[in-house]
N, C-alpha and C positions, 0 to 999 in steps of 0.2 A: 425582766420578764422572759420566761422560757416557753411561752405558748405561741411564738411566731411560727406560722405554718404547721402548727401541731407537732413541732419537733420536741421530743422529750429530752431531759437533761443528758441521759446516757447517749442518745443519738448525736446530740450536739457535741459532747466531749469526744466521741469517736470521729465525728466529721472534722473537728478541729485538729485532732491528732494526725489524721490523714493529710489535712491541708498543710500542717507544719512539715510533714515528711516531704511534700512537694516543694514547699518554700525553701527548705534547707538542702534539697537534693543536689543543688549545684556544687555543694562542698564534697560530695562523694568522689567524682572524678579528679577534683583538685587534690584531695588527700592521696588518692592512688598515684597520681602523677608525681606528687612529692615523694612518695615511697620509692618510686622508680628512679627519680633523680638522685635520691640519697643512696640508692643501691641496696635497699633493705631486703628485697627478695633474694638478691644474689648473695648477700652476706649470710643470710640464714641457710641458703642452699649449700654454700661452701663450708659452713661450720662443721667441725668434726663430729660434734654431738648433735643429735636431732633437735634438742632443746637448747636454746641460747639464752643466757641470762640477760636481763635488761642492762646491767652494767657493762657486760661484754659487748652487747650490741651497740651501745652508745660509744664505747671506746673504738669500735670498728668503723664508725661512720666517718667518711672523709670530709675534711674542711668544715666540720660542724663548729659553729661559734659556741664556746663554753657557756656563755650566758643563756643559750637556748636549750641546754640539755634537759631541763625540766619539762619541755614541751614534748619530748619524744614519747613518754608514757601516755600522754594525752592523744598523740597521733596514733600510737599503736592500739589504744583502746577502740578508736573508731574503725581502724583497719581490721581488728578482730570482729567488730560488729558487722563489717562488710563481708566477712568470711574468708579474708585473705590469709590470716594467721590464726593460730590457736594459742590461747593464753594458758599457761601452766603456773600454778601457785605452789611453792614449796616453802615450808617453814624454815628449813635449814639453808637451802640453796638460794632462796629468794625467787622473785618472779622470773618467768622465762617465756619464750615464744618459739613456735615452730611453724613451718610452712604448711598450709593446706593444699589440696589439689588445685584449688583456684589460684592461690598465691604462686604456685609453681609455674603457672602459665605466664607469669610476668618475669620469670628468670631470663636473663639475656642469653640468646642463642639456644634456648630450649627448643627441642625439635617439634614440640606441639604448642609452642608459645603464642600468646596473643599480645605480647608486649608492644611490638611495632604497630599493630593495628590500634591498640589503645592510644599510643602517642599520636598516630594519624588522626584519630577521632578528636583529640584535644588540640589539634593544630588550629591556629587562629583563622585560617581560611575556611575550615570546616565549621568552626563555631560561629563565624560571621554569617555563613550560609543559613545555619539553623535560626539565628536571631533575626534573619531577614524575611522569614515566612510571612509575617503580618504585612510587610510592605509588598511582597510578591503577590499576595492575594488581591492587591488593589492596583497592580500594574498589568501590562500586557505582555510581559516576558515569559518565556516557556518554563523557566526554572528559577527557584530562589537563589541558586548559585549565580546566575546571570544578574539577578537583582543586586546581589552583594558585590560582585566582582566585574561586571560589565562584559563578561565573555563566558563561553561554555567551560565546563570542567576539563574537557579534553584539550581545548585551546590553551587553557591556563597551564595545564601540565607541560605542553610544548614550550611555552614562553617563560615558565618559572621553574628552572632546574631544581631549586631547593625543595619546593613542594612536590615536584615530580618524583624526587628521590624518596621523600617521606611516603608518598603514595605507593611507589613500587616496593619499598621495604615492607609496608603493611600487607600488600598482596603476596609477597614472598613468604612472610611469616605465616599468613593464613594457609598458603599452599603447602607449607611443611606439615601443618596439622592434617590437612586433607590427604596429603601423600601417605602419611602413616596409616590412614584408614583405607586408602585405595589398595595398598599392597598387603593389607591384612587379610585374614581368612574370609572376612565378611564380603569383600569386594574383589578379591584377586581373580575370581572366575571371569570377571568382565573382560580380562585381557587374554584369556585362553584362545589359542588359535590365530591370534593376530600376528602379522609380520611387520606392520608399519602403523604409525599413529602420528597425527598432527595435533599439537596442542595449540589451539588458536587463542591469541591473547595471552600466551603463556608467560609473559613478562620476563623475569630473570631466569626462568627455567627450573624453578624449584620442583614442581610436580613432574615434569618430563625427566629430570635427572633421577628422581627417586624411582620412577617407572623403568627407565632405561637400566638402572642398576639392578632392580629386582628381576627384570626380564631381559637378559643379555641378547637374546635372539630377536628382540623387538626394536626396530628402528624408530626412534622418536625425533620428531621435528618440532621445534618451537617457532611459531609464526607470530610476530608482533611488529609494531611500527618501528621505523628506523631509530627514533630517539630513545626507544626502550631497549632494543637489541644492542645498540651501540657497537662496540668492537668485540662483542662476545663471539667466541669460536667454539664449536662443538668438538667432540672427540669420540672415537669408538662408534657406538650406536646412537649418539646424540648429535643433532645438527640445529643451528640457529638460522632462520631465514627472516630477513627484514622485508616487510610489505604490508599492504592493507588487506584485511580479510574480505573486504567487499570487492576487491579487484581480482585477486587470484589466490587460490588455496592449493598447495601441493597435493598431489594424488597420494592416497594411502588407504589401507584397509578400514581405518576408523579415524574419526575426528573427535577430539575432546574439547568441550566448551565448559570451562569451570568459571562460574560466576561471570558469564559474558552476556547471556541473553537478558538478564534482568536490568542491564544497562541501556537497553534499546526498546523502542516502542514496537508494537506488533508488526507494522509494515516493514521495518528494518530487520526484525527477527526472521520474518518469512523470506525476505531477500537473502539473508545470510544462510538460512537453512537450505534454500535452493542451491546456493553456491556450494554448500557442503555436499549436497546430494550429487552434484556433478563430479565431485572429486573422490567418491568412494564407489566400490563395486556394489552389485545388487545384494539383497539379503542372503540369497543362496550361496554367494561367494564370500560371505562373512562381513559385508559392509554394514556399518552402523555409525550413528552419531551418539557419543556419550556426553550427557549433560549433567553437570553438578550445579544444582540451583534449589531454591526454596519451592516447595509445593505447599501453598498456604494451608496451615493447620492440618496437613495430611498426616504427619507423623508426630504431632505435638499436642493432640487434643487433650491428653491426660496430664500435660505439663504446662501449667499456667505461665510459668516464666518463659518457656520457649515460644509459646503462642504470642506473648507480649513482644518478645524480641522479633518475631516474624512481622508483626504489625508495625513495629518501629522501623524495621528494615524496608518495608514497603513504603512508608512515609519518606525515608531517606532517599530511596530511588526516585520517587516522584519529585522531590524538591531539588535534587541534584542533577538528574538526567532526563526528566520528563518521561520516565519509564515506570516499571512496577514489578512487584512480585506477583506470581500467578497461582491460581487454583488449578486443580487437575483438569477441570473443564476448559480453562483457558490454555493450558498446555496442549490438550487434545485438539483444540481449534488451530493452534499453530502448526501441529504436524499434519493436520488435514489440509490447511491452506498451502503448506509447502509440498504437498503431494507425497507424503510418506505413507507407508502401508500399515504401520503399527508402532506401538510403543510399550515399554514396560517400566514401572517405577519400583525402585528398590529403596525402602525407607530405613536406611541403616546409618545415616550420617548426621544424626541429631537434628540441628536446626535445618539442615538441607537434606535433599534427597538425590539419589543417582537415578537418572532417567535415560533409557536407551530408545532412540528413534531408529526405525528400520526402513530402508528405502523400498 
């Protein structure tokens, strides 16, 4: 009977197709992780010809069990569906594949790559957090991360070097992508007139190194916790400082907060922003705080995929850090509560925006 709740046959078929998509969606990241582990994006990237035949691809795969070669075209078919690769059919040359712009982001050491972030998202610690949301909603712990692992994300990073390394690699990979945008024509004006910059929570220094290289007269300081800084030493106009951003921030013309404030609740954000304000000159003398973070649906309203990614990132922040992504009104409230005089949003970074706070 198809009259249940007046759902017609076409609606039922459409609903079932969507439900199957959700049911089987767990296979998407597994297949992409498999491609990374096999090195498929790297093999296609290094191939002399832009199109690589299936037989050549199979021959180039390391440690592939010969009995499993028939699975490779099945794997490649779904990876083509996901938009990572493009399929080419030639009657004489046989089937072939090439990298798409999305697949290129999974090439190892690509300057704009998302490979390390993808592997971080597939780490068992992260996956266990996501699978613990139902339990978290019924307990009294602040995050699903603590429900799953018995401690906060930051404490876990301190105590588990392997996971901390995967996390830092992900942040560094993302930073390389952002660095390319920051020093491009769309954002380079942000650094005009500055003589010094502190990159708070700058991790391994990927962003600061790119800025320091692009602007040789700009002194860049990376501030992060001791277990992140480790034994890193700067050179030239780059310096590493170990310490807590809530204790002391080196004085500079400007302070950079890339994907930092979305990790903290409003109270801690205001506390940090006030610390930043103490370490920079007034607006007339060029002082400012440069923030790279999401402004919810501000620059993505015409891109359904980006909006959905913002919503999922907001969910991730809430279950991992008890924090959130913010709308423009929520950002405005932060700068008012921290006694800043004004702000400007530049919506040129895709998922994220560049925001300037002026003291």
